C-alpha positions as CSV (number, residue, x, y, z in Angstrom):
1,X,-83.5,-60.4,19.4
2,X,-82.0,-58.3,22.1
3,X,-82.2,-59.8,25.6
4,X,-83.4,-57.4,28.4
5,X,-81.1,-57.3,31.4
6,X,-82.2,-58.9,34.6
7,X,-81.7,-55.7,36.5
8,X,-81.6,-52.0,35.7
9,X,-80.1,-48.9,37.3
10,X,-82.4,-47.4,39.9
11,X,-84.2,-50.7,40.7
12,X,-84.4,-52.0,44.2
13,X,-82.9,-55.4,45.0
14,X,-82.7,-57.6,48.0
15,X,-79.3,-59.2,48.8
16,X,-79.3,-62.9,49.3
17,X,-76.5,-65.4,49.9
18,X,-76.3,-68.7,48.1
19,X,-74.0,-71.6,48.5
20,X,-71.9,-71.0,45.4
21,X,-72.3,-67.5,43.9
22,X,-70.8,-66.7,40.5
23,X,-68.7,-63.9,42.1
24,X,-66.8,-65.1,45.2
25,X,-68.4,-63.9,48.4
26,X,-66.4,-61.5,50.5
27,X,-64.2,-63.5,52.9
28,X,-63.8,-60.7,55.5
29,X,-67.4,-60.7,56.6
30,X,-68.2,-57.2,55.4
31,X,-70.9,-58.4,53.0
32,X,-72.6,-60.6,55.6
33,X,-74.2,-57.6,57.3
34,X,-76.0,-56.7,54.0
35,X,-77.8,-60.1,53.6
36,X,-81.5,-59.5,53.5
37,X,-81.2,-55.7,53.1
38,X,-82.7,-53.8,50.1
39,X,-80.4,-51.6,48.1
40,X,-80.5,-49.5,44.9
41,X,-78.7,-50.7,41.7
42,X,-76.3,-48.0,40.6
43,X,-74.4,-49.9,37.9
44,X,-75.0,-53.0,35.8
45,X,-72.4,-55.0,33.8
46,X,-72.8,-58.3,31.9
47,X,-72.1,-60.4,35.0
48,X,-72.9,-58.4,38.1
49,X,-74.6,-55.4,39.6
50,X,-73.2,-52.6,41.8
51,X,-75.5,-51.5,44.6
52,X,-75.2,-48.5,47.0
53,X,-74.0,-49.1,50.5
54,X,-76.5,-46.7,52.1
55,X,-73.9,-43.9,52.6
56,X,-71.8,-45.8,55.1
57,X,-68.7,-45.4,53.0
58,X,-67.7,-44.0,49.7
59,X,-67.9,-46.7,47.0
60,X,-70.3,-49.5,46.3
61,X,-70.9,-53.3,46.6
62,X,-70.7,-55.7,43.6
63,X,-72.9,-58.8,43.6
64,X,-73.5,-61.4,40.9
65,X,-77.1,-61.6,39.6
66,X,-77.7,-64.9,41.5
67,X,-77.2,-63.0,44.8
68,X,-79.9,-60.4,44.1
69,X,-83.7,-60.5,44.1
70,X,-85.8,-57.9,42.4
71,X,-88.0,-55.9,44.8
72,X,-91.3,-54.7,43.1
73,X,-91.6,-50.9,43.0
74,X,-94.3,-49.5,45.3
75,X,-97.1,-47.3,44.0
76,X,-96.3,-43.6,43.7
77,X,-97.6,-41.0,46.1
78,X,-100.8,-40.5,43.9
79,X,-101.5,-44.2,44.1
80,X,-101.9,-44.2,40.3
81,X,-98.9,-46.0,38.9
82,X,-97.2,-49.3,39.7
83,X,-94.7,-51.5,38.0
84,X,-97.2,-52.6,35.4
85,X,-98.0,-49.1,34.3
86,X,-97.0,-48.2,30.7
87,X,-96.1,-44.7,31.6
88,X,-94.7,-43.0,34.7
89,X,-94.5,-39.3,35.7
90,X,-91.0,-38.0,35.9
91,X,-89.5,-35.4,38.3
92,X,-90.9,-32.5,36.1
93,X,-94.4,-33.9,35.9
94,X,-94.0,-35.3,32.3
95,X,-95.0,-38.8,31.2
96,X,-92.3,-41.2,30.1
97,X,-92.4,-44.9,29.2
98,X,-91.9,-47.1,32.2
99,X,-89.4,-49.2,30.4
100,X,-87.3,-46.1,29.7
101,X,-87.4,-44.7,33.2
102,X,-85.4,-45.2,36.4
103,X,-86.7,-44.5,39.8
104,X,-83.8,-42.4,41.3
105,X,-83.2,-42.0,45.0
106,X,-83.4,-38.2,44.9
107,X,-85.4,-37.0,41.8
108,X,-88.0,-39.8,41.4
109,X,-88.5,-41.1,37.9
110,X,-85.9,-40.0,35.4
111,X,-85.3,-41.1,31.8
112,X,-82.6,-43.7,31.7
113,X,-80.4,-41.6,29.5
114,X,-80.3,-38.8,32.0
115,X,-79.6,-40.6,35.3
116,X,-76.5,-39.6,37.2
117,X,-75.2,-42.0,39.8
118,X,-72.9,-40.8,42.6
119,X,-70.2,-42.9,44.2
120,X,-72.3,-43.1,47.5
121,X,-75.1,-44.8,45.6
122,X,-77.4,-41.8,45.3
123,X,-79.1,-41.4,41.9
124,X,-80.6,-38.2,40.4
125,X,-81.2,-36.3,37.1
126,X,-77.9,-35.3,35.6
127,X,-79.1,-31.7,35.3
128,X,-79.8,-31.5,39.1
129,X,-76.3,-32.6,40.3
130,X,-75.3,-29.1,41.4
131,X,-78.7,-28.5,43.1
132,X,-78.2,-31.6,45.2
133,X,-74.6,-30.5,46.2
134,X,-72.9,-33.1,44.1
135,X,-69.9,-32.5,41.8
136,X,-67.8,-34.5,39.3
137,X,-64.2,-34.8,40.4
138,X,-61.2,-34.6,38.1
139,X,-61.6,-38.3,37.2
140,X,-65.3,-37.9,36.2
141,X,-66.7,-39.6,39.3
142,X,-69.6,-38.0,41.1
143,X,-69.3,-37.2,44.8
144,X,-71.1,-35.2,47.4
145,X,-69.4,-31.8,47.8
146,X,-68.6,-32.7,51.4
147,X,-66.0,-35.2,50.1
148,X,-64.4,-32.8,47.5
149,X,-62.0,-29.9,47.5
150,X,-62.0,-27.2,44.8
151,X,-58.5,-26.6,43.4
152,X,-58.1,-23.0,42.3
153,X,-55.5,-23.2,39.6
154,X,-57.0,-26.1,37.7
155,X,-60.7,-25.3,38.3
156,X,-61.4,-28.9,39.2
157,X,-62.6,-30.8,42.2
158,X,-60.4,-33.5,43.8
159,X,-61.5,-36.1,46.3
160,X,-60.4,-35.3,49.8
161,X,-58.3,-38.4,50.0
162,X,-55.9,-37.0,47.4
163,X,-54.8,-34.0,49.5
164,X,-51.1,-33.9,49.8
165,X,-50.8,-36.0,46.6
166,X,-52.7,-34.2,43.7
167,X,-53.5,-30.9,45.5
168,X,-52.3,-28.9,48.5
169,X,-53.6,-26.3,51.0
170,X,-52.0,-22.9,50.8
171,X,-52.4,-21.3,54.2
172,X,-51.6,-17.8,53.1
173,X,-54.3,-17.8,50.3
174,X,-56.8,-19.9,52.2
175,X,-57.2,-22.1,49.0
176,X,-56.2,-25.3,47.4
177,X,-53.7,-25.5,44.5
178,X,-52.3,-28.4,42.5
179,X,-48.7,-27.6,43.6
180,X,-47.1,-27.6,47.0
181,X,-46.9,-24.3,48.7
182,X,-43.6,-22.5,49.0
183,X,-43.0,-21.1,52.5
184,X,-43.2,-17.5,51.3
185,X,-43.3,-16.2,54.9
186,X,-40.0,-17.5,56.3
187,X,-36.8,-19.1,55.2
188,X,-36.0,-22.5,56.8
189,X,-33.9,-22.5,60.0
190,X,-30.5,-20.9,59.3
191,X,-31.1,-21.3,55.5
192,X,-31.7,-17.6,54.6
193,X,-29.2,-15.2,53.1
194,X,-26.1,-14.0,55.1
195,X,-24.3,-10.8,54.4
196,X,-21.3,-9.1,55.9
197,X,-21.6,-5.3,56.3
198,X,-18.6,-5.0,58.7
199,X,-16.3,-3.6,55.9
200,X,-13.2,-5.1,57.5
201,X,-13.8,-3.5,61.0
202,X,-11.9,-4.8,64.0
203,X,-15.0,-5.3,66.1
204,X,-18.0,-7.0,64.5
205,X,-21.4,-8.1,65.8
206,X,-24.8,-9.4,64.6
207,X,-28.2,-10.1,66.2
208,X,-31.0,-12.6,66.1
209,X,-34.3,-11.2,67.1
210,X,-37.0,-13.8,67.9
211,X,-40.7,-12.8,67.8
212,X,-44.1,-14.4,67.9
213,X,-46.4,-12.0,66.0
214,X,-48.3,-12.7,62.8
215,X,-48.6,-9.1,61.6
216,X,-45.1,-8.7,60.1
217,X,-45.6,-12.0,58.3
218,X,-48.8,-10.7,56.7
219,X,-47.6,-7.1,56.1
220,X,-44.2,-7.8,54.4
221,X,-43.4,-10.5,51.8
222,X,-40.2,-12.5,52.3
223,X,-38.6,-10.9,49.3
224,X,-39.1,-7.4,50.9
225,X,-37.3,-8.6,54.0
226,X,-34.5,-10.2,51.9
227,X,-34.0,-6.9,50.2
228,X,-32.9,-5.4,53.5
229,X,-30.1,-7.9,53.9
230,X,-31.7,-9.4,56.9
231,X,-33.3,-12.9,57.0
232,X,-36.7,-13.9,58.4
233,X,-36.5,-17.5,59.3
234,X,-38.3,-20.4,61.1
235,X,-37.1,-21.5,64.5
236,X,-38.1,-24.8,66.2
237,X,-38.4,-23.1,69.6
238,X,-41.1,-20.7,68.3
239,X,-44.8,-21.0,67.4
240,X,-45.2,-22.6,63.9
241,X,-47.9,-20.2,63.0
242,X,-46.5,-16.8,63.9
243,X,-43.0,-17.3,65.2
244,X,-39.9,-16.0,63.3
245,X,-36.3,-15.2,63.9
246,X,-34.9,-12.1,62.3
247,X,-31.2,-12.6,61.6
248,X,-29.0,-9.6,60.8
249,X,-25.9,-9.3,58.6
250,X,-22.6,-8.8,60.3
251,X,-22.0,-5.2,61.2
252,X,-19.2,-2.9,62.3
253,X,-19.8,-2.5,66.0
254,X,-18.9,1.1,66.0
255,X,-20.4,2.0,62.6
256,X,-23.7,3.8,61.8
257,X,-25.2,1.3,59.3
258,X,-26.9,-0.8,62.0
259,X,-28.7,2.2,63.4
260,X,-30.0,3.2,60.0
261,X,-31.3,-0.2,59.2
262,X,-33.1,-1.0,62.4
263,X,-34.9,2.3,62.2
264,X,-36.1,1.6,58.6
265,X,-39.9,0.8,58.2
266,X,-39.6,-2.9,57.4
267,X,-37.0,-3.8,60.1
268,X,-38.4,-1.6,62.9
269,X,-41.9,-3.1,62.3
270,X,-40.4,-6.6,62.8
271,X,-38.2,-5.7,65.8
272,X,-41.1,-3.8,67.6
273,X,-43.5,-6.8,67.1
274,X,-44.9,-8.8,70.0
275,X,-42.9,-11.6,71.7
276,X,-43.5,-14.4,74.2
277,X,-41.5,-16.1,76.9
278,X,-40.2,-18.5,74.2
279,X,-38.4,-15.6,72.5
280,X,-34.8,-14.6,72.9
281,X,-32.4,-12.0,71.4
282,X,-29.1,-13.5,70.7
283,X,-26.0,-11.3,69.9
284,X,-22.8,-12.4,68.2
285,X,-19.5,-10.6,68.9
286,X,-16.1,-11.1,67.2
287,X,-12.7,-9.5,66.7
288,X,-10.9,-9.6,63.5
289,X,-8.2,-12.3,63.4
290,X,-9.2,-13.6,66.8
291,X,-10.8,-17.0,67.6
292,X,-13.9,-17.4,69.7
293,X,-11.9,-18.8,72.5
294,X,-9.5,-15.8,72.4
295,X,-12.4,-13.4,72.5
296,X,-13.8,-15.2,75.5
297,X,-10.5,-14.9,77.4
298,X,-10.4,-11.1,76.7
299,X,-13.8,-10.3,78.1
300,X,-14.9,-13.1,80.5
301,X,-14.5,-10.7,83.4
302,X,-17.5,-8.7,82.0
303,X,-19.7,-11.8,81.5
304,X,-20.9,-12.3,85.1
305,X,-22.3,-8.7,85.1
306,X,-24.0,-9.3,81.8
307,X,-25.4,-12.7,83.0
308,X,-26.7,-11.0,86.2
309,X,-28.8,-8.5,84.1
310,X,-30.7,-11.5,82.6
311,X,-30.3,-14.0,85.4
312,X,-33.8,-15.3,85.1
313,X,-32.8,-17.0,81.9
314,X,-30.0,-18.9,83.6
315,X,-32.8,-21.2,84.9
316,X,-33.7,-22.2,81.3
317,X,-32.3,-25.0,79.2
318,X,-31.4,-22.5,76.4
319,X,-28.8,-20.5,78.4
320,X,-27.2,-22.5,81.2
321,X,-24.5,-21.1,83.5
322,X,-21.2,-23.0,83.3
323,X,-17.6,-22.5,84.5
324,X,-15.2,-20.6,82.4
325,X,-13.4,-23.8,81.5
326,X,-16.6,-25.5,80.6
327,X,-17.7,-22.7,78.3
328,X,-14.5,-22.9,76.3
329,X,-13.9,-26.6,76.4
330,X,-17.5,-28.0,75.8
331,X,-18.7,-25.2,73.5
332,X,-22.3,-26.1,74.3
333,X,-24.9,-24.3,72.2
334,X,-27.4,-24.1,75.0
335,X,-25.2,-21.9,77.2
336,X,-25.3,-18.3,78.4
337,X,-22.4,-17.7,76.0
338,X,-21.7,-20.1,73.2
339,X,-18.0,-20.1,72.2
340,X,-17.8,-20.8,68.5
341,X,-14.8,-21.0,66.2
342,X,-14.5,-17.3,65.2
343,X,-16.9,-15.5,67.5
344,X,-18.9,-15.8,70.7
345,X,-22.7,-15.8,70.8
346,X,-24.5,-14.3,73.8
347,X,-27.6,-16.4,74.3
348,X,-28.4,-15.0,77.7
349,X,-30.3,-12.0,76.3
350,X,-34.1,-12.1,76.7
351,X,-36.6,-11.1,74.0
352,X,-35.9,-7.8,72.3
353,X,-38.7,-5.4,73.3
354,X,-38.2,-2.8,70.5
355,X,-35.6,-0.9,68.5
356,X,-34.6,1.3,71.5
357,X,-34.0,-1.8,73.6
358,X,-31.9,-3.4,70.8
359,X,-29.7,-0.3,70.4
360,X,-29.2,-0.2,74.2
361,X,-27.8,-3.7,74.1
362,X,-25.5,-2.9,71.1
363,X,-24.2,0.1,73.0
364,X,-23.5,-2.2,76.0
365,X,-21.3,-4.3,73.7
366,X,-19.5,-1.2,72.6
367,X,-18.6,-0.4,76.3
368,X,-17.4,-4.0,76.8
369,X,-15.3,-4.0,73.6
370,X,-13.3,-0.9,74.6
371,X,-12.0,-2.6,77.8
372,X,-10.5,-6.0,77.2
373,X,-8.5,-8.0,79.8
374,X,-10.4,-6.5,82.7
375,X,-11.3,-8.6,85.7
376,X,-14.7,-9.2,87.4
377,X,-14.1,-6.6,90.2
378,X,-13.0,-3.9,87.8
379,X,-16.3,-4.3,85.9
380,X,-18.3,-4.3,89.2
381,X,-16.5,-1.1,90.2
382,X,-17.3,0.5,86.9
383,X,-20.9,-0.4,87.2
384,X,-21.3,1.5,90.5
385,X,-18.9,4.4,89.6
386,X,-21.1,7.4,88.9
387,X,-18.4,8.9,86.6
388,X,-18.1,5.8,84.3
389,X,-19.7,5.2,80.9
390,X,-21.0,1.8,82.1
391,X,-22.8,3.3,85.1
392,X,-24.4,6.0,83.1
393,X,-25.5,3.5,80.5
394,X,-27.0,1.2,83.1
395,X,-28.9,4.2,84.6
396,X,-31.0,4.4,81.3
397,X,-32.8,1.2,82.5
398,X,-31.9,0.7,86.2
399,X,-32.0,2.7,89.4
400,X,-28.9,3.0,91.5
401,X,-30.3,0.5,94.0
402,X,-31.0,-2.0,91.1
403,X,-27.5,-1.5,89.8
404,X,-26.1,-2.5,93.3
405,X,-28.3,-5.6,93.3
406,X,-27.2,-6.6,89.8
407,X,-23.6,-6.4,91.0
408,X,-24.3,-8.6,94.0
409,X,-25.7,-11.3,91.8
410,X,-22.8,-10.8,89.4
411,X,-20.4,-11.5,92.2
412,X,-22.2,-14.8,93.1
413,X,-22.3,-15.8,89.4
414,X,-18.6,-15.0,89.0
415,X,-17.8,-17.2,92.0
416,X,-19.6,-20.2,90.2
417,X,-17.7,-19.4,87.0
418,X,-14.1,-19.3,88.3
419,X,-14.2,-20.2,92.0
420,X,-13.1,-16.9,93.5
421,X,-14.9,-15.4,96.6
422,X,-16.2,-12.1,94.9
423,X,-19.2,-11.8,97.2
424,X,-17.0,-11.3,100.2
425,X,-15.2,-8.4,98.4
426,X,-18.1,-6.2,97.6
427,X,-19.0,-3.5,100.2
428,X,-21.9,-1.8,98.3
429,X,-24.5,-4.6,98.7
430,X,-26.2,-5.4,102.0
431,X,-25.9,-8.8,103.6
432,X,-29.5,-9.8,102.6
433,X,-28.8,-9.1,98.9
434,X,-25.5,-11.2,99.1
435,X,-27.4,-14.1,100.8
436,X,-30.1,-14.1,98.2
437,X,-27.6,-13.9,95.4
438,X,-25.7,-17.0,96.7
439,X,-28.9,-18.9,97.2
440,X,-30.0,-18.1,93.6
441,X,-26.7,-19.4,92.1
442,X,-26.7,-22.5,94.3
443,X,-30.1,-23.4,93.0
444,X,-29.2,-23.2,89.4
């Protein structure tokens, strides 16, 4: 003769603590708070019952039979049935045998063969799982949808605790997938493709355009940018969500290919994008068969004038002003000019505004490249000479008065770089401008 179990799924039990329970009592005290409380049986084995924990956590509590007392079921809302009734009315209004029914926590009486039990202890009819916002996860366990994530490529639900293990969030698609996302918006820092389009030219250059604007990341896929020969990369100094550094190939400084490329649809859209104060516009410059230190020696007379144009960046940690000897000897990355093995990198440049602004800077390098071995005063005189190429180039962005002011600051910067008293030699700037320039440099 088959023996009926002491307890059944769906029944209410009161938790009691005895001196020597069959199953060891929890030693951490967690079970102590449940003593005397009534819970619903959600699973029965040969030696113990699992009861719900009233939604306080995902999971359940296991107690041996000797720690549970059966609580008699109350009469239903019609006051017609009790525990002694032969039949009960199920959730659809149909009569079923009491011994074959379970009083669920959500759907009332349900035939024992159709009871679904969630991990939080809630019980319901198996056909109503979706209607109550419950789903089975990939392991077959039933959870409320608030604790699950739908994974698109497998069509399965995973418990939220598995994120980063069995499924991953893909920001671009706004969905979960079972595989880790590939950063299809940007290459890693300095990990993208590098090309040389200089064709053996004597003077070569390249640019790094930093931007913080989400629209190019959404409009153009990474492989479309790669096809241009340029590289869209991450940079630690930029916003993680919308920041990118657009790194160019190496170009012939006096060739036309750079102009053609920066005016193309994809690259111009990136270069004309928005920027923040975090952004810069680095430019690299090299000469065939010359080291970076040799290039520095050829053109360091021009550098004070260049630094003066972007002097507000000398206050930042990314482009510090140093002496000529320090630039060459220390080769510090975070300097106004970074002397590397085969080229120099001008880090003093601020964010590139647009394509026109970038081409103006390239043309400034062209003017510099044509006049090596010139001193500071030669360059300052060129800047104020109305017949010089440099003066007319500066007039595209500065007034004559502003050019004179830039030269005053350049003289003070040059004095810090090599110790000579250039400020006393210039006659075109008034005493107030000279004083302000000296004070600015002294405060760096």
